[in-house]
C-alpha positions in Angstrom: -35.3 170.3 40.2 -38.6 169.6 41.4 -39.7 165.9 40.3 -43.1 165.8 38.9 -44.9 162.0 40.1 -47.7 161.2 38.7 -49.5 158.4 41.4 -52.1 156.2 39.7 -54.8 155.6 43.1 -57.7 155.2 44.6 -56.8 153.2 47.6 -56.1 154.7 51.0 -52.4 153.4 50.4 -52.2 156.4 47.3 -53.3 158.6 48.9 -51.3 158.2 52.1 -48.0 157.9 49.4 -49.7 161.3 47.8 -49.1 163.1 51.4 -45.9 162.2 52.4 -44.2 162.9 48.7 -45.8 166.1 48.1 -43.7 167.4 50.5 -40.1 166.7 48.2 -42.1 166.7 44.8 -44.8 168.3 42.2 -47.1 165.2 43.2 -50.6 164.5 40.9 -53.2 161.9 41.8 -54.8 160.2 38.8 -58.5 159.0 39.8 -60.4 156.2 37.5 -63.6 158.6 39.0 -65.7 155.5 39.2 -66.6 156.7 42.9 -68.8 159.3 42.8 -67.8 161.3 46.5 -64.0 160.1 46.6 -62.6 161.5 50.1 -60.1 164.2 50.0 -56.9 163.3 48.7 -54.3 166.3 50.2 -53.0 166.8 46.7 -54.1 167.5 42.6 -56.4 165.3 41.8 -56.8 164.8 37.5 -60.4 162.4 37.5 -60.8 159.9 34.3 -59.1 158.0 32.6 -56.2 158.2 29.8 -57.3 156.5 27.1 -55.0 153.4 27.1 -51.1 152.6 27.2 -51.2 155.3 24.5 -53.2 157.7 26.0 -51.2 157.5 29.0 -48.0 157.9 27.5 -49.3 161.4 25.9 -50.4 162.3 29.0 -46.7 161.6 31.1 -44.7 163.3 28.3 -47.6 166.5 28.1 -46.7 166.5 31.6 -42.8 166.1 31.9 -43.7 163.2 34.2 -40.3 162.3 35.9 -41.7 159.2 38.0 -44.8 156.9 37.5 -46.2 155.1 40.8 -49.2 152.8 40.5 -50.6 152.3 43.5 -54.1 151.1 42.0 -56.2 148.6 43.4 -55.0 145.0 43.0 -57.6 144.0 40.7 -57.0 146.8 38.5 -54.9 144.6 36.6 -55.5 146.4 33.0 -54.6 149.5 34.5 -51.4 148.5 35.7 -51.4 146.6 32.6 -51.0 150.3 31.1 -49.4 152.0 33.1 -46.0 149.4 32.5 -46.8 149.8 29.1 -46.6 153.8 28.8 -43.4 153.5 31.1 -42.0 151.8 28.0 -43.3 153.6 25.5 -41.5 156.9 27.3 -38.7 155.1 29.1 -40.7 157.0 32.7 -39.4 155.2 35.3 -42.6 153.1 37.2 -42.9 152.1 40.8 -45.4 150.3 41.8 -47.4 149.6 45.7 -48.0 146.3 46.0 -50.4 145.4 48.9 -50.0 141.2 50.1 -52.5 139.4 49.7 -54.4 137.8 52.9 -53.5 134.1 53.3 -56.1 131.7 54.8 -55.1 130.6 58.4 -56.5 127.5 60.9 -60.3 127.6 61.0 -60.7 129.4 57.4 -63.2 128.0 54.9 -62.1 129.3 51.4 -63.0 128.3 48.0 -60.5 130.0 45.7 -61.5 131.1 42.2 -60.5 133.2 39.3 -63.3 135.5 38.1 -66.1 136.6 39.5 -67.9 134.4 37.3 -66.7 131.3 38.7 -67.9 132.8 42.2 -71.6 133.3 41.0 -71.3 129.5 40.1 -69.6 128.4 43.1 -72.5 129.6 45.2 -73.9 125.9 44.3 -77.5 125.2 43.2 -79.4 125.4 46.9 -80.1 129.4 47.8 -77.9 130.7 49.9 -77.3 134.0 52.2 -74.5 135.4 50.1 -72.9 138.6 51.3 -70.8 140.7 48.3 -67.9 141.9 49.2 -67.2 143.4 45.9 -67.0 146.7 43.7 -70.2 147.9 42.6 -69.0 147.0 38.8 -68.9 143.0 39.6 -72.0 142.5 41.7 -74.3 142.5 38.7 -72.6 138.7 37.5 -74.7 137.6 40.3 -78.0 138.1 38.3 -77.6 134.7 36.1 -77.9 133.1 40.1 -81.4 134.7 41.7 -82.2 131.7 43.6 -79.8 133.5 46.6 -80.3 136.1 48.7 -77.9 139.0 48.3 -76.1 141.5 50.8 -74.3 144.1 48.7 -72.7 147.0 50.6 -70.8 150.0 48.5 -69.5 153.7 48.9 -71.9 154.5 46.2 -75.7 153.4 45.1 -75.8 150.0 42.5 -77.5 151.8 39.7 -79.2 150.2 38.2 -80.1 147.6 40.6 -79.7 143.8 41.0 -82.3 141.8 38.4 -82.9 139.4 41.4 -85.9 139.0 43.7 -84.2 139.2 47.1 -81.3 142.4 48.1 -80.3 144.2 50.5 -78.4 146.8 49.6 -75.9 149.3 52.5 -73.9 152.3 51.9 -71.0 152.5 53.6 -67.5 153.2 53.8 -64.8 151.3 55.3 -62.3 150.4 57.4 -64.6 148.3 59.1 -63.4 146.4 62.2 -63.8 142.7 63.0 -66.4 142.9 65.7 -68.8 144.8 63.9 -68.4 142.7 60.8 -69.5 139.8 62.8 -72.9 141.5 63.7 -73.4 142.4 60.6 -73.1 139.4 59.3 -75.4 137.6 62.6 -77.8 139.9 61.9 -78.2 138.8 58.1 -77.8 135.6 58.6 -75.1 134.9 55.9 -74.2 132.1 55.6 -71.5 132.5 52.5 -69.1 136.0 51.8 -67.7 136.8 48.4 -64.9 138.6 48.1 -61.4 140.1 46.4 -58.4 138.8 47.8 -57.7 142.7 48.7 -55.2 142.4 50.6 -54.3 145.5 53.9 -56.6 145.4 57.0 -58.9 148.1 56.5 -61.7 145.2 54.9 -59.8 142.0 56.7 -63.0 142.6 59.6 -65.2 140.5 56.9 -62.5 137.3 56.7 -61.9 137.1 60.5 -65.4 137.4 61.2 -66.5 134.8 58.6 -63.7 132.4 60.3 -65.2 133.4 64.0 -68.7 132.2 62.9 -67.7 129.3 60.8 -68.8 130.8 57.5 -67.7 130.0 53.6 -65.8 132.4 52.3 -65.5 132.3 48.4 -62.8 134.4 47.6 -61.7 135.4 44.0 -57.7 135.1 43.5 -55.9 138.1 42.3 -55.2 138.4 38.8 -51.8 138.7 37.0 -50.0 142.0 37.4 -46.5 143.5 35.4 -43.2 142.6 37.0 -42.1 146.5 37.5 -40.0 147.5 40.2 -42.5 147.7 43.7 -42.5 147.9 48.1 -45.8 146.4 50.0 -45.8 149.3 51.9 -46.4 153.2 52.1 -43.2 153.8 54.1 -41.1 151.1 51.7 -42.1 153.2 48.4 -41.7 156.5 49.8 -38.1 155.0 50.8 -37.4 154.3 46.9 -39.0 157.1 45.6 -36.6 159.3 48.5 -33.7 157.8 46.5 -35.0 158.4 42.9 -35.2 162.4 43.3 -32.3 162.3 45.8 -29.3 164.1 44.0 -26.7 161.9 42.9 -24.1 163.7 44.9 -26.0 163.3 47.8 -26.5 159.7 47.6 -22.3 159.5 47.2 -22.7 158.5 43.8 
């Protein structure tokens, strides 16, 4: 029996997991469609939203899905909530890949905030040179503080551009190492980095570079996510899936 697995993706780990599982199950990877030119995924891809929890539940039924995996970004709280609800509605088992967040170490100067709006206010009243290491959907909030200079890096162009007098835009796709991030921060004379606590190694370079240069970091805390069975790494979750897809007889049950 070939198990059908739907992975809600958009992260590097989701792509890696899909590749691992494709040799033992029929895997479909779902992308939200926010990135205009996503990297090749190596498995069948479904792009676009489902229409909330009910829409996802309908898809799970129609596709005869045996297992749902939430491997979305740690800040995709609404998608994660919809996934957990759809699993409850359909009885389809759900697993989650939850990459651990970064933790401050000696030398870090973090200001922790709950939302992007809080991050805008945390920049303070005096003009600063801020590197916005956020998704392009979030940067518009900084129009509320036009006194600052903004360096904005994104995979796809920010359209429309921010209605602020001083902003620089860079198009780039990670991973980004500490050495190159340090060069970037120094070249643009950045004095504060605004970041989500995405976790993982691919984008940690800016945090390490900020620490080395004594630059402040405004860190947006992670949202609360549903309590579902989860693993922190691709290998750990693949092992959980292996246990799920193996016939009971092979497990000695």
